[in-house]
N, C-alpha and C positions, 0 to 999 in steps of 0.2 A: 145176290151173293152176300154172305155174311161171314163173320169171323167166329170160328168155333171157340176161340179163347174168350169170347164174350158170353157164351152160354152159362147160365146159372148165376150171372152177376146182375146186380140191380143197376138201373139207369144212373143212379147217383154215385156209383163207385168210380174211383179214379181209373184212368186207362193205363195199363202197364206199358213199359217201353217196347216190349215185343208186339203188343197189339197196335201201338201207335205206328211202329215201323211198317207193319202189314197194311194198316189203313193208308199211310202215305203212298205206299206202292200201288194200292188199288185206286187211288185218286188221280193217277196220271191220266191225262186226257189228250185227245187229238187236236183240240183247238187251243192255241196259245192264250186266247182271252180267258178261257176257263182255267187254264193253269195259273194264270196271274191271280185270279180271285182265290184259288185254292192255296197257292203258295203264300199269299199274304195272310190268309186265315191261319195256316199252320205256323207261320212266323210269329203271329200274335198270341195264339191260343194253345199251341201244342202241349205245353207243360201243364195246362189246367183242364184238358179235355176229359170229359166223363164218358162212361160206357154209353149212356143215352145219346150223347152227341155223336159218338162214333157210329152208333146204329143209325142215326139220322144221316150221317155222311154216306154210309153204305146205301141207304135208300136213294139219296140224290145221285149216286154214281150209277144207279140203274137207268137213269135217263140218257137218251142219246145226246151227243155233244151239242147239237143246235137247240134241243129242248132245254138242256141245262143252262146254256147261255141265255136263253129267253127268261128263264126263272131268275137267274142272277142279275139280269138287267131290269127286272120288274116288268117285263112285257107280259101281255095277257097270255095265259096258257090254260090248258085243260088237264094237266097232269094231276091226278088224284094224290100222288105220292107227297105233294107239297102240303097237304092238309094235315099230315102227321105232326103232332106237337114237337116231336124230337127234330124233325126236319125243319120246322118253323124256327126252332131255337138256333139251329146251325145257320140257316139263311139269315137270320137277324145278325149274327156275329159276322158273317161273310160280307154283309152290306154296310157294316159300320165303318 
């Protein structure tokens, strides 16, 4: 799933408030542990998020809850989505 509001924008562009709101909604998860990581991320970085980071978050949200938790905790995983540089950028911020 992606946000059509991001179409035609470059990765370095700032995220609009409407796109940020839609991204927050999409990032709701079934596991509390995932929500804690995600909420902390938004509390720290929401005002400075770029389109590229939003695209990375959308890619991460395609993972199943348990797979996402494994990625966030640094457990071994085989998900190719985490090799995307935009996803790597977001993961770095989420783990700081």
